[in-house]
Structure formats: C-alpha cells, structure tokens
mmJSON file of the N, C-alpha and C atoms, coordinates in Angstrom:
{"data_MODEL":{"atom_site":{
"group_PDB":["ATOM","ATOM","ATOM","ATOM","ATOM","ATOM","ATOM","ATOM","ATOM","ATOM","ATOM","ATOM","ATOM","ATOM","ATOM","ATOM","ATOM","ATOM","ATOM","ATOM","ATOM","ATOM","ATOM","ATOM","ATOM","ATOM","ATOM","ATOM","ATOM","ATOM","ATOM","ATOM","ATOM","ATOM","ATOM","ATOM","ATOM","ATOM","ATOM","ATOM","ATOM","ATOM","ATOM","ATOM","ATOM","ATOM","ATOM","ATOM","ATOM","ATOM","ATOM","ATOM","ATOM","ATOM","ATOM","ATOM","ATOM","ATOM","ATOM","ATOM","ATOM","ATOM","ATOM","ATOM","ATOM","ATOM","ATOM","ATOM","ATOM","ATOM","ATOM","ATOM","ATOM","ATOM","ATOM","ATOM","ATOM","ATOM","ATOM","ATOM","ATOM","ATOM","ATOM","ATOM","ATOM","ATOM","ATOM","ATOM","ATOM","ATOM","ATOM","ATOM","ATOM","ATOM","ATOM","ATOM","ATOM","ATOM","ATOM","ATOM","ATOM","ATOM","ATOM","ATOM","ATOM","ATOM","ATOM","ATOM","ATOM","ATOM","ATOM","ATOM","ATOM","ATOM","ATOM","ATOM","ATOM","ATOM","ATOM","ATOM","ATOM","ATOM","ATOM","ATOM","ATOM","ATOM","ATOM","ATOM","ATOM","ATOM","ATOM","ATOM","ATOM","ATOM","ATOM","ATOM","ATOM","ATOM","ATOM","ATOM","ATOM","ATOM","ATOM","ATOM","ATOM","ATOM","ATOM","ATOM","ATOM","ATOM","ATOM","ATOM","ATOM","ATOM","ATOM","ATOM","ATOM","ATOM","ATOM","ATOM","ATOM","ATOM","ATOM","ATOM","ATOM","ATOM","ATOM","ATOM","ATOM","ATOM","ATOM","ATOM","ATOM","ATOM","ATOM","ATOM","ATOM","ATOM","ATOM","ATOM","ATOM","ATOM","ATOM","ATOM","ATOM","ATOM","ATOM","ATOM","ATOM","ATOM","ATOM","ATOM","ATOM","ATOM","ATOM","ATOM","ATOM","ATOM","ATOM","ATOM","ATOM","ATOM","ATOM","ATOM","ATOM","ATOM","ATOM","ATOM","ATOM","ATOM","ATOM","ATOM","ATOM","ATOM","ATOM","ATOM","ATOM","ATOM","ATOM","ATOM","ATOM","ATOM"],
"id":[1,2,3,4,5,6,7,8,9,10,11,12,13,14,15,16,17,18,19,20,21,22,23,24,25,26,27,28,29,30,31,32,33,34,35,36,37,38,39,40,41,42,43,44,45,46,47,48,49,50,51,52,53,54,55,56,57,58,59,60,61,62,63,64,65,66,67,68,69,70,71,72,73,74,75,76,77,78,79,80,81,82,83,84,85,86,87,88,89,90,91,92,93,94,95,96,97,98,99,100,101,102,103,104,105,106,107,108,109,110,111,112,113,114,115,116,117,118,119,120,121,122,123,124,125,126,127,128,129,130,131,132,133,134,135,136,137,138,139,140,141,142,143,144,145,146,147,148,149,150,151,152,153,154,155,156,157,158,159,160,161,162,163,164,165,166,167,168,169,170,171,172,173,174,175,176,177,178,179,180,181,182,183,184,185,186,187,188,189,190,191,192,193,194,195,196,197,198,199,200,201,202,203,204,205,206,207,208,209,210,211,212,213,214,215,216,217,218,219,220,221,222],
"type_symbol":["N","C","C","N","C","C","N","C","C","N","C","C","N","C","C","N","C","C","N","C","C","N","C","C","N","C","C","N","C","C","N","C","C","N","C","C","N","C","C","N","C","C","N","C","C","N","C","C","N","C","C","N","C","C","N","C","C","N","C","C","N","C","C","N","C","C","N","C","C","N","C","C","N","C","C","N","C","C","N","C","C","N","C","C","N","C","C","N","C","C","N","C","C","N","C","C","N","C","C","N","C","C","N","C","C","N","C","C","N","C","C","N","C","C","N","C","C","N","C","C","N","C","C","N","C","C","N","C","C","N","C","C","N","C","C","N","C","C","N","C","C","N","C","C","N","C","C","N","C","C","N","C","C","N","C","C","N","C","C","N","C","C","N","C","C","N","C","C","N","C","C","N","C","C","N","C","C","N","C","C","N","C","C","N","C","C","N","C","C","N","C","C","N","C","C","N","C","C","N","C","C","N","C","C","N","C","C","N","C","C","N","C","C","N","C","C","N","C","C","N","C","C"],
"label_atom_id":["N","CA","C","N","CA","C","N","CA","C","N","CA","C","N","CA","C","N","CA","C","N","CA","C","N","CA","C","N","CA","C","N","CA","C","N","CA","C","N","CA","C","N","CA","C","N","CA","C","N","CA","C","N","CA","C","N","CA","C","N","CA","C","N","CA","C","N","CA","C","N","CA","C","N","CA","C","N","CA","C","N","CA","C","N","CA","C","N","CA","C","N","CA","C","N","CA","C","N","CA","C","N","CA","C","N","CA","C","N","CA","C","N","CA","C","N","CA","C","N","CA","C","N","CA","C","N","CA","C","N","CA","C","N","CA","C","N","CA","C","N","CA","C","N","CA","C","N","CA","C","N","CA","C","N","CA","C","N","CA","C","N","CA","C","N","CA","C","N","CA","C","N","CA","C","N","CA","C","N","CA","C","N","CA","C","N","CA","C","N","CA","C","N","CA","C","N","CA","C","N","CA","C","N","CA","C","N","CA","C","N","CA","C","N","CA","C","N","CA","C","N","CA","C","N","CA","C","N","CA","C","N","CA","C","N","CA","C","N","CA","C","N","CA","C","N","CA","C","N","CA","C","N","CA","C","N","CA","C"],
"label_alt_id":[null,null,null,null,null,null,null,null,null,null,null,null,null,null,null,null,null,null,null,null,null,null,null,null,null,null,null,null,null,null,null,null,null,null,null,null,null,null,null,null,null,null,null,null,null,null,null,null,null,null,null,null,null,null,null,null,null,null,null,null,null,null,null,null,null,null,null,null,null,null,null,null,null,null,null,null,null,null,null,null,null,null,null,null,null,null,null,null,null,null,null,null,null,null,null,null,null,null,null,null,null,null,null,null,null,null,null,null,null,null,null,null,null,null,null,null,null,null,null,null,null,null,null,null,null,null,null,null,null,null,null,null,null,null,null,null,null,null,null,null,null,null,null,null,null,null,null,null,null,null,null,null,null,null,null,null,null,null,null,null,null,null,null,null,null,null,null,null,null,null,null,null,null,null,null,null,null,null,null,null,null,null,null,null,null,null,null,null,null,null,null,null,null,null,null,null,null,null,null,null,null,null,null,null,null,null,null,null,null,null,null,null,null,null,null,null,null,null,null,null,null,null],
"label_comp_id":["ASP","ASP","ASP","CYS","CYS","CYS","PHE","PHE","PHE","PRO","PRO","PRO","ALA","ALA","ALA","VAL","VAL","VAL","ASP","ASP","ASP","TYR","TYR","TYR","PHE","PHE","PHE","GLU","GLU","GLU","ASN","ASN","ASN","SER","SER","SER","GLY","GLY","GLY","LEU","LEU","LEU","PRO","PRO","PRO","PHE","PHE","PHE","VAL","VAL","VAL","ILE","ILE","ILE","ALA","ALA","ALA","LEU","LEU","LEU","ASN","ASN","ASN","GLY","GLY","GLY","PHE","PHE","PHE","ASP","ASP","ASP","GLY","GLY","GLY","SER","SER","SER","GLN","GLN","GLN","PRO","PRO","PRO","TYR","TYR","TYR","ASN","ASN","ASN","PRO","PRO","PRO","GLU","GLU","GLU","GLU","GLU","GLU","VAL","VAL","VAL","ARG","ARG","ARG","GLU","GLU","GLU","ALA","ALA","ALA","LEU","LEU","LEU","GLN","GLN","GLN","ILE","ILE","ILE","GLY","GLY","GLY","PRO","PRO","PRO","ASP","ASP","ASP","THR","THR","THR","PRO","PRO","PRO","ILE","ILE","ILE","ILE","ILE","ILE","THR","THR","THR","THR","THR","THR","ASP","ASP","ASP","ALA","ALA","ALA","ARG","ARG","ARG","HIS","HIS","HIS","ARG","ARG","ARG","ALA","ALA","ALA","ASP","ASP","ASP","ALA","ALA","ALA","LYS","LYS","LYS","SER","SER","SER","ALA","ALA","ALA","LEU","LEU","LEU","ILE","ILE","ILE","THR","THR","THR","LEU","LEU","LEU","VAL","VAL","VAL","GLU","GLU","GLU","HIS","HIS","HIS","ALA","ALA","ALA","LEU","LEU","LEU","MET","MET","MET","ALA","ALA","ALA","ARG","ARG","ARG","LEU","LEU","LEU","ARG","ARG","ARG"],
"label_asym_id":["A","A","A","A","A","A","A","A","A","A","A","A","A","A","A","A","A","A","A","A","A","A","A","A","A","A","A","A","A","A","A","A","A","A","A","A","A","A","A","A","A","A","A","A","A","A","A","A","A","A","A","A","A","A","A","A","A","A","A","A","A","A","A","A","A","A","A","A","A","A","A","A","A","A","A","A","A","A","A","A","A","A","A","A","A","A","A","A","A","A","A","A","A","A","A","A","A","A","A","A","A","A","A","A","A","A","A","A","A","A","A","A","A","A","A","A","A","A","A","A","A","A","A","A","A","A","A","A","A","A","A","A","A","A","A","A","A","A","A","A","A","A","A","A","A","A","A","A","A","A","A","A","A","A","A","A","A","A","A","A","A","A","A","A","A","A","A","A","A","A","A","A","A","A","A","A","A","A","A","A","A","A","A","A","A","A","A","A","A","A","A","A","A","A","A","A","A","A","A","A","A","A","A","A","A","A","A","A","A","A","A","A","A","A","A","A","A","A","A","A","A","A"],
"label_entity_id":["1","1","1","1","1","1","1","1","1","1","1","1","1","1","1","1","1","1","1","1","1","1","1","1","1","1","1","1","1","1","1","1","1","1","1","1","1","1","1","1","1","1","1","1","1","1","1","1","1","1","1","1","1","1","1","1","1","1","1","1","1","1","1","1","1","1","1","1","1","1","1","1","1","1","1","1","1","1","1","1","1","1","1","1","1","1","1","1","1","1","1","1","1","1","1","1","1","1","1","1","1","1","1","1","1","1","1","1","1","1","1","1","1","1","1","1","1","1","1","1","1","1","1","1","1","1","1","1","1","1","1","1","1","1","1","1","1","1","1","1","1","1","1","1","1","1","1","1","1","1","1","1","1","1","1","1","1","1","1","1","1","1","1","1","1","1","1","1","1","1","1","1","1","1","1","1","1","1","1","1","1","1","1","1","1","1","1","1","1","1","1","1","1","1","1","1","1","1","1","1","1","1","1","1","1","1","1","1","1","1","1","1","1","1","1","1","1","1","1","1","1","1"],
"label_seq_id":[1,1,1,2,2,2,3,3,3,4,4,4,5,5,5,6,6,6,7,7,7,8,8,8,9,9,9,10,10,10,11,11,11,12,12,12,13,13,13,14,14,14,15,15,15,16,16,16,17,17,17,18,18,18,19,19,19,20,20,20,21,21,21,22,22,22,23,23,23,24,24,24,25,25,25,26,26,26,27,27,27,28,28,28,29,29,29,30,30,30,31,31,31,32,32,32,33,33,33,34,34,34,35,35,35,36,36,36,37,37,37,38,38,38,39,39,39,40,40,40,41,41,41,42,42,42,43,43,43,44,44,44,45,45,45,46,46,46,47,47,47,48,48,48,49,49,49,50,50,50,51,51,51,52,52,52,53,53,53,54,54,54,55,55,55,56,56,56,57,57,57,58,58,58,59,59,59,60,60,60,61,61,61,62,62,62,63,63,63,64,64,64,65,65,65,66,66,66,67,67,67,68,68,68,69,69,69,70,70,70,71,71,71,72,72,72,73,73,73,74,74,74],
"pdbx_PDB_ins_code":[null,null,null,null,null,null,null,null,null,null,null,null,null,null,null,null,null,null,null,null,null,null,null,null,null,null,null,null,null,null,null,null,null,null,null,null,null,null,null,null,null,null,null,null,null,null,null,null,null,null,null,null,null,null,null,null,null,null,null,null,null,null,null,null,null,null,null,null,null,null,null,null,null,null,null,null,null,null,null,null,null,null,null,null,null,null,null,null,null,null,null,null,null,null,null,null,null,null,null,null,null,null,null,null,null,null,null,null,null,null,null,null,null,null,null,null,null,null,null,null,null,null,null,null,null,null,null,null,null,null,null,null,null,null,null,null,null,null,null,null,null,null,null,null,null,null,null,null,null,null,null,null,null,null,null,null,null,null,null,null,null,null,null,null,null,null,null,null,null,null,null,null,null,null,null,null,null,null,null,null,null,null,null,null,null,null,null,null,null,null,null,null,null,null,null,null,null,null,null,null,null,null,null,null,null,null,null,null,null,null,null,null,null,null,null,null,null,null,null,null,null,null],
"Cartn_x":[-15.745,-16.148,-14.849,-13.446,-12.941,-12.862,-13.846,-13.941,-14.224,-15.551,-15.13,-14.254,-13.849,-12.478,-11.381,-11.167,-9.831,-10.351,-11.53,-12.403,-12.295,-12.509,-11.857,-11.077,-10.024,-7.958,-7.677,-8.447,-7.525,-7.924,-9.878,-10.135,-9.994,-9.175,-9.196,-7.909,-7.085,-4.97,-4.501,-5.044,-4.604,-3.706,-1.846,-0.976,-2.396,-1.603,-2.381,-1.208,-2.026,-1.303,-2.446,-2.345,-3.246,-2.378,-3.369,-3.099,-3.436,-3.046,-3.392,-3.662,-4.926,-4.739,-4.747,-3.784,-3.595,-4.298,-3.947,-3.507,-2.96,-1.308,-0.95,0.559,0.125,1.134,0.069,-0.899,-1.423,-2.554,-2.863,-2.699,-3.254,-5.06,-6.071,-5.496,-5.128,-4.081,-3.149,-2.939,-1.518,-1.037,-0.407,0.383,-0.969,-0.441,-0.619,-2.003,-2.059,-3.615,-4.816,-4.332,-5.115,-4.546,-4.059,-3.154,-3.877,-4.179,-4.385,-6.573,-7.016,-7.998,-8.846,-8.536,-8.463,-7.734,-7.551,-7.096,-6.096,-4.954,-4.522,-2.638,-1.974,-1.48,0.217,1.333,2.556,2.861,2.608,3.203,2.487,1.609,0.545,1.044,1.511,2.413,1.227,1.345,0.066,1.253,0.968,1.553,0.986,1.367,1.143,1.702,0.398,0.468,-0.365,-0.199,-0.97,-1.637,-2.528,-2.458,-3.365,-2.712,-3.162,-1.54,-0.916,0.485,1.172,1.747,2.051,2.957,3.904,5.495,4.831,3.869,3.211,1.664,1.706,0.571,1.368,2.658,3.547,4.64,5.175,6.072,4.296,3.099,2.127,2.417,1.384,1.886,2.876,4.938,5.59,5.998,5.486,5.537,4.245,2.935,2.163,2.929,3.638,4.495,5.55,6.136,7.143,6.53,6.19,4.846,4.225,3.702,2.941,4.335,5.582,6.986,7.332,7.447,8.017,6.973,5.535,4.178,5.099,5.35,5.403,6.363,7.326,9.219,8.774,7.758,7.317,6.624],
"Cartn_y":[15.737,16.061,15.756,14.823,14.807,13.694,12.031,11.18,10.648,11.192,10.774,11.733,12.152,13.002,11.553,11.12,9.987,8.708,8.582,7.092,7.108,7.908,8.394,8.458,9.3,8.654,7.46,6.662,5.801,4.704,4.951,3.741,3.766,5.405,5.742,4.998,4.863,4.003,5.877,7.102,8.816,8.696,8.96,9.634,10.34,10.932,12.178,13.011,13.328,13.796,14.156,14.86,15.512,16.105,18.287,18.824,19.946,19.895,20.277,22.507,22.754,23.579,24.511,25.25,25.704,27.819,28.562,30.082,30.878,31.222,31.811,30.306,29.7,28.224,28.081,27.735,27.214,26.441,24.429,23.115,22.638,22.52,22.389,20.195,20.141,18.379,18.578,17.347,16.484,15.853,15.401,14.702,13.848,13.049,11.845,11.458,12.823,12.507,12.322,12.612,13.092,11.948,11.936,10.184,9.102,9.379,7.964,8.093,9.452,9.922,8.945,9.317,9.236,7.514,6.078,5.995,5.684,6.691,6.605,5.828,5.198,5.062,5.453,4.928,5.947,6.415,5.98,6.153,7.818,7.736,8.589,9.949,10.91,12.088,12.775,13.312,14.242,16.027,16.903,18.026,19.417,20.155,21.543,22.528,22.793,24.669,25.907,27.019,27.582,28.286,28.324,28.044,29.231,29.804,31.497,32.044,31.65,32.185,31.352,32.064,32.051,30.108,30.856,29.634,28.843,28.52,27.468,26.63,27.323,26.761,26.048,26.262,26.887,24.887,25.663,23.767,22.63,22.774,21.819,21.544,21.7,20.8,20.656,21.082,20.419,18.993,18.785,17.876,16.572,16.917,16.299,15.851,16.649,16.499,15.444,15.692,14.175,13.266,12.994,11.564,11.191,12.059,11.56,10.793,11.068,10.988,9.483,9.847,8.544,7.666,7.71,6.716,5.041,6.991,5.747,5.588,5.622,4.526,3.771,2.98,1.433,0.92],
"Cartn_z":[-7.229,-9.103,-10.069,-9.393,-10.282,-11.545,-10.619,-10.105,-11.451,-12.992,-14.072,-14.663,-14.372,-16.13,-15.458,-14.071,-14.123,-14.487,-14.151,-15.435,-16.525,-17.163,-18.143,-18.55,-18.185,-18.862,-18.32,-16.808,-16.358,-17.836,-18.372,-18.887,-20.249,-20.734,-22.516,-22.274,-21.613,-22.265,-21.538,-22.384,-22.153,-20.963,-20.951,-19.542,-18.926,-18.08,-17.544,-16.102,-15.819,-13.968,-13.388,-12.305,-12.029,-10.387,-10.795,-10.579,-9.647,-8.478,-7.598,-7.269,-8.073,-7.573,-6.717,-5.567,-4.478,-5.175,-4.018,-4.389,-3.092,-3.103,-2.948,-1.501,-2.768,-1.745,-0.883,-0.859,0.339,-0.907,0.019,-0.432,0.702,0.648,2.004,1.79,0.217,0.917,0.105,0.839,-0.566,-1.289,-1.789,-2.296,-2.947,-1.329,-0.958,-0.355,-0.024,0.669,-0.858,-1.734,-2.934,-3.12,-3.607,-4.627,-3.529,-2.002,-1.596,-2.253,-1.775,-2.497,-4.067,-4.67,-6.031,-6.301,-5.473,-5.642,-6.602,-7.473,-7.899,-7.726,-8.876,-8.786,-8.924,-8.472,-8.21,-9.818,-10.844,-12.243,-12.598,-12.254,-12.438,-11.231,-12.287,-11.268,-11.326,-9.31,-8.888,-8.452,-8.324,-8.775,-8.325,-7.413,-7.004,-7.984,-8.347,-8.603,-9.059,-8.662,-9.37,-10.569,-10.256,-12.175,-13.218,-11.451,-12.183,-12.751,-12.147,-12.259,-13.481,-14.975,-15.349,-15.878,-15.198,-14.713,-14.18,-13.585,-12.743,-13.793,-14.425,-15.817,-17.149,-16.881,-18.672,-17.655,-16.082,-15.911,-15.735,-14.78,-15.127,-16.786,-17.915,-19.207,-18.513,-18.685,-19.087,-18.435,-16.976,-16.605,-17.058,-18.593,-18.064,-19.971,-20.966,-21.715,-21.641,-20.721,-19.654,-19.454,-18.529,-18.729,-19.613,-20.873,-21.634,-22.426,-22.347,-23.517,-23.057,-21.559,-20.663,-20.663,-20.952,-21.231,-22.209,-23.715,-24.569,-24.804,-24.071,-24.969,-23.667,-22.266,-21.66,-22.941],
"occupancy":[1.0,1.0,1.0,1.0,1.0,1.0,1.0,1.0,1.0,1.0,1.0,1.0,1.0,1.0,1.0,1.0,1.0,1.0,1.0,1.0,1.0,1.0,1.0,1.0,1.0,1.0,1.0,1.0,1.0,1.0,1.0,1.0,1.0,1.0,1.0,1.0,1.0,1.0,1.0,1.0,1.0,1.0,1.0,1.0,1.0,1.0,1.0,1.0,1.0,1.0,1.0,1.0,1.0,1.0,1.0,1.0,1.0,1.0,1.0,1.0,1.0,1.0,1.0,1.0,1.0,1.0,1.0,1.0,1.0,1.0,1.0,1.0,1.0,1.0,1.0,1.0,1.0,1.0,1.0,1.0,1.0,1.0,1.0,1.0,1.0,1.0,1.0,1.0,1.0,1.0,1.0,1.0,1.0,1.0,1.0,1.0,1.0,1.0,1.0,1.0,1.0,1.0,1.0,1.0,1.0,1.0,1.0,1.0,1.0,1.0,1.0,1.0,1.0,1.0,1.0,1.0,1.0,1.0,1.0,1.0,1.0,1.0,1.0,1.0,1.0,1.0,1.0,1.0,1.0,1.0,1.0,1.0,1.0,1.0,1.0,1.0,1.0,1.0,1.0,1.0,1.0,1.0,1.0,1.0,1.0,1.0,1.0,1.0,1.0,1.0,1.0,1.0,1.0,1.0,1.0,1.0,1.0,1.0,1.0,1.0,1.0,1.0,1.0,1.0,1.0,1.0,1.0,1.0,1.0,1.0,1.0,1.0,1.0,1.0,1.0,1.0,1.0,1.0,1.0,1.0,1.0,1.0,1.0,1.0,1.0,1.0,1.0,1.0,1.0,1.0,1.0,1.0,1.0,1.0,1.0,1.0,1.0,1.0,1.0,1.0,1.0,1.0,1.0,1.0,1.0,1.0,1.0,1.0,1.0,1.0,1.0,1.0,1.0,1.0,1.0,1.0,1.0,1.0,1.0,1.0,1.0,1.0],
"B_iso_or_equiv":[0.0,0.0,0.0,0.0,0.0,0.0,0.0,0.0,0.0,0.0,0.0,0.0,0.0,0.0,0.0,0.0,0.0,0.0,0.0,0.0,0.0,0.0,0.0,0.0,0.0,0.0,0.0,0.0,0.0,0.0,0.0,0.0,0.0,0.0,0.0,0.0,0.0,0.0,0.0,0.0,0.0,0.0,0.0,0.0,0.0,0.0,0.0,0.0,0.0,0.0,0.0,0.0,0.0,0.0,0.0,0.0,0.0,0.0,0.0,0.0,0.0,0.0,0.0,0.0,0.0,0.0,0.0,0.0,0.0,0.0,0.0,0.0,0.0,0.0,0.0,0.0,0.0,0.0,0.0,0.0,0.0,0.0,0.0,0.0,0.0,0.0,0.0,0.0,0.0,0.0,0.0,0.0,0.0,0.0,0.0,0.0,0.0,0.0,0.0,0.0,0.0,0.0,0.0,0.0,0.0,0.0,0.0,0.0,0.0,0.0,0.0,0.0,0.0,0.0,0.0,0.0,0.0,0.0,0.0,0.0,0.0,0.0,0.0,0.0,0.0,0.0,0.0,0.0,0.0,0.0,0.0,0.0,0.0,0.0,0.0,0.0,0.0,0.0,0.0,0.0,0.0,0.0,0.0,0.0,0.0,0.0,0.0,0.0,0.0,0.0,0.0,0.0,0.0,0.0,0.0,0.0,0.0,0.0,0.0,0.0,0.0,0.0,0.0,0.0,0.0,0.0,0.0,0.0,0.0,0.0,0.0,0.0,0.0,0.0,0.0,0.0,0.0,0.0,0.0,0.0,0.0,0.0,0.0,0.0,0.0,0.0,0.0,0.0,0.0,0.0,0.0,0.0,0.0,0.0,0.0,0.0,0.0,0.0,0.0,0.0,0.0,0.0,0.0,0.0,0.0,0.0,0.0,0.0,0.0,0.0,0.0,0.0,0.0,0.0,0.0,0.0,0.0,0.0,0.0,0.0,0.0,0.0],
"pdbx_formal_charge":[null,null,null,null,null,null,null,null,null,null,null,null,null,null,null,null,null,null,null,null,null,null,null,null,null,null,null,null,null,null,null,null,null,null,null,null,null,null,null,null,null,null,null,null,null,null,null,null,null,null,null,null,null,null,null,null,null,null,null,null,null,null,null,null,null,null,null,null,null,null,null,null,null,null,null,null,null,null,null,null,null,null,null,null,null,null,null,null,null,null,null,null,null,null,null,null,null,null,null,null,null,null,null,null,null,null,null,null,null,null,null,null,null,null,null,null,null,null,null,null,null,null,null,null,null,null,null,null,null,null,null,null,null,null,null,null,null,null,null,null,null,null,null,null,null,null,null,null,null,null,null,null,null,null,null,null,null,null,null,null,null,null,null,null,null,null,null,null,null,null,null,null,null,null,null,null,null,null,null,null,null,null,null,null,null,null,null,null,null,null,null,null,null,null,null,null,null,null,null,null,null,null,null,null,null,null,null,null,null,null,null,null,null,null,null,null,null,null,null,null,null,null],
"auth_seq_id":[1,1,1,2,2,2,3,3,3,4,4,4,5,5,5,6,6,6,7,7,7,8,8,8,9,9,9,10,10,10,11,11,11,12,12,12,13,13,13,14,14,14,15,15,15,16,16,16,17,17,17,18,18,18,19,19,19,20,20,20,21,21,21,22,22,22,23,23,23,24,24,24,25,25,25,26,26,26,27,27,27,28,28,28,29,29,29,30,30,30,31,31,31,32,32,32,33,33,33,34,34,34,35,35,35,36,36,36,37,37,37,38,38,38,39,39,39,40,40,40,41,41,41,42,42,42,43,43,43,44,44,44,45,45,45,46,46,46,47,47,47,48,48,48,49,49,49,50,50,50,51,51,51,52,52,52,53,53,53,54,54,54,55,55,55,56,56,56,57,57,57,58,58,58,59,59,59,60,60,60,61,61,61,62,62,62,63,63,63,64,64,64,65,65,65,66,66,66,67,67,67,68,68,68,69,69,69,70,70,70,71,71,71,72,72,72,73,73,73,74,74,74],
"auth_comp_id":["ASP","ASP","ASP","CYS","CYS","CYS","PHE","PHE","PHE","PRO","PRO","PRO","ALA","ALA","ALA","VAL","VAL","VAL","ASP","ASP","ASP","TYR","TYR","TYR","PHE","PHE","PHE","GLU","GLU","GLU","ASN","ASN","ASN","SER","SER","SER","GLY","GLY","GLY","LEU","LEU","LEU","PRO","PRO","PRO","PHE","PHE","PHE","VAL","VAL","VAL","ILE","ILE","ILE","ALA","ALA","ALA","LEU","LEU","LEU","ASN","ASN","ASN","GLY","GLY","GLY","PHE","PHE","PHE","ASP","ASP","ASP","GLY","GLY","GLY","SER","SER","SER","GLN","GLN","GLN","PRO","PRO","PRO","TYR","TYR","TYR","ASN","ASN","ASN","PRO","PRO","PRO","GLU","GLU","GLU","GLU","GLU","GLU","VAL","VAL","VAL","ARG","ARG","ARG","GLU","GLU","GLU","ALA","ALA","ALA","LEU","LEU","LEU","GLN","GLN","GLN","ILE","ILE","ILE","GLY","GLY","GLY","PRO","PRO","PRO","ASP","ASP","ASP","THR","THR","THR","PRO","PRO","PRO","ILE","ILE","ILE","ILE","ILE","ILE","THR","THR","THR","THR","THR","THR","ASP","ASP","ASP","ALA","ALA","ALA","ARG","ARG","ARG","HIS","HIS","HIS","ARG","ARG","ARG","ALA","ALA","ALA","ASP","ASP","ASP","ALA","ALA","ALA","LYS","LYS","LYS","SER","SER","SER","ALA","ALA","ALA","LEU","LEU","LEU","ILE","ILE","ILE","THR","THR","THR","LEU","LEU","LEU","VAL","VAL","VAL","GLU","GLU","GLU","HIS","HIS","HIS","ALA","ALA","ALA","LEU","LEU","LEU","MET","MET","MET","ALA","ALA","ALA","ARG","ARG","ARG","LEU","LEU","LEU","ARG","ARG","ARG"],
"auth_asym_id":["A","A","A","A","A","A","A","A","A","A","A","A","A","A","A","A","A","A","A","A","A","A","A","A","A","A","A","A","A","A","A","A","A","A","A","A","A","A","A","A","A","A","A","A","A","A","A","A","A","A","A","A","A","A","A","A","A","A","A","A","A","A","A","A","A","A","A","A","A","A","A","A","A","A","A","A","A","A","A","A","A","A","A","A","A","A","A","A","A","A","A","A","A","A","A","A","A","A","A","A","A","A","A","A","A","A","A","A","A","A","A","A","A","A","A","A","A","A","A","A","A","A","A","A","A","A","A","A","A","A","A","A","A","A","A","A","A","A","A","A","A","A","A","A","A","A","A","A","A","A","A","A","A","A","A","A","A","A","A","A","A","A","A","A","A","A","A","A","A","A","A","A","A","A","A","A","A","A","A","A","A","A","A","A","A","A","A","A","A","A","A","A","A","A","A","A","A","A","A","A","A","A","A","A","A","A","A","A","A","A","A","A","A","A","A","A","A","A","A","A","A","A"],
"auth_atom_id":["N","CA","C","N","CA","C","N","CA","C","N","CA","C","N","CA","C","N","CA","C","N","CA","C","N","CA","C","N","CA","C","N","CA","C","N","CA","C","N","CA","C","N","CA","C","N","CA","C","N","CA","C","N","CA","C","N","CA","C","N","CA","C","N","CA","C","N","CA","C","N","CA","C","N","CA","C","N","CA","C","N","CA","C","N","CA","C","N","CA","C","N","CA","C","N","CA","C","N","CA","C","N","CA","C","N","CA","C","N","CA","C","N","CA","C","N","CA","C","N","CA","C","N","CA","C","N","CA","C","N","CA","C","N","CA","C","N","CA","C","N","CA","C","N","CA","C","N","CA","C","N","CA","C","N","CA","C","N","CA","C","N","CA","C","N","CA","C","N","CA","C","N","CA","C","N","CA","C","N","CA","C","N","CA","C","N","CA","C","N","CA","C","N","CA","C","N","CA","C","N","CA","C","N","CA","C","N","CA","C","N","CA","C","N","CA","C","N","CA","C","N","CA","C","N","CA","C","N","CA","C","N","CA","C","N","CA","C","N","CA","C","N","CA","C","N","CA","C","N","CA","C","N","CA","C","N","CA","C"],
"pdbx_PDB_model_num":[1,1,1,1,1,1,1,1,1,1,1,1,1,1,1,1,1,1,1,1,1,1,1,1,1,1,1,1,1,1,1,1,1,1,1,1,1,1,1,1,1,1,1,1,1,1,1,1,1,1,1,1,1,1,1,1,1,1,1,1,1,1,1,1,1,1,1,1,1,1,1,1,1,1,1,1,1,1,1,1,1,1,1,1,1,1,1,1,1,1,1,1,1,1,1,1,1,1,1,1,1,1,1,1,1,1,1,1,1,1,1,1,1,1,1,1,1,1,1,1,1,1,1,1,1,1,1,1,1,1,1,1,1,1,1,1,1,1,1,1,1,1,1,1,1,1,1,1,1,1,1,1,1,1,1,1,1,1,1,1,1,1,1,1,1,1,1,1,1,1,1,1,1,1,1,1,1,1,1,1,1,1,1,1,1,1,1,1,1,1,1,1,1,1,1,1,1,1,1,1,1,1,1,1,1,1,1,1,1,1,1,1,1,1,1,1,1,1,1,1,1,1]
}}}
C-alpha cells in the first residue's frame, strides 16, 4: 500500500523517512527487510515507532526534520 507514497516522495525530491508502526514493541519486519522490499537507498532513514505513543510520534517527527535539514545542507 505504501509504494505510491514512496514513489511520490522519491519523484518529488522531498526528503522523507519510513516509519514502521508497531504495537507494544512488536515489529513484523525489521528495517533492512523493509528497505530491501521498497528498494530504498541507505540515505533514507527507516525507524520503528508506536505512533499511539506521543514520545514515539515526536521522535519520528524529529527524525524527519533532522533528515530534511541534513538533505538541505548537502
């Protein structure tokens, strides 16, 4: 379901991160499996999170902003 979104961001040149949303620490796939399946390069962060938790959601947004700032400096 995420392939169109990934294609959109890759084609637009906008920096993005992949957030793997799991529940209570359970992740069905590890980040490297997802990276390979989506054919995402090593420059795109893939993080694990539980978006139901405010601290996790905040951390995901911080990762996105940091990634965008670093991309801007390149």
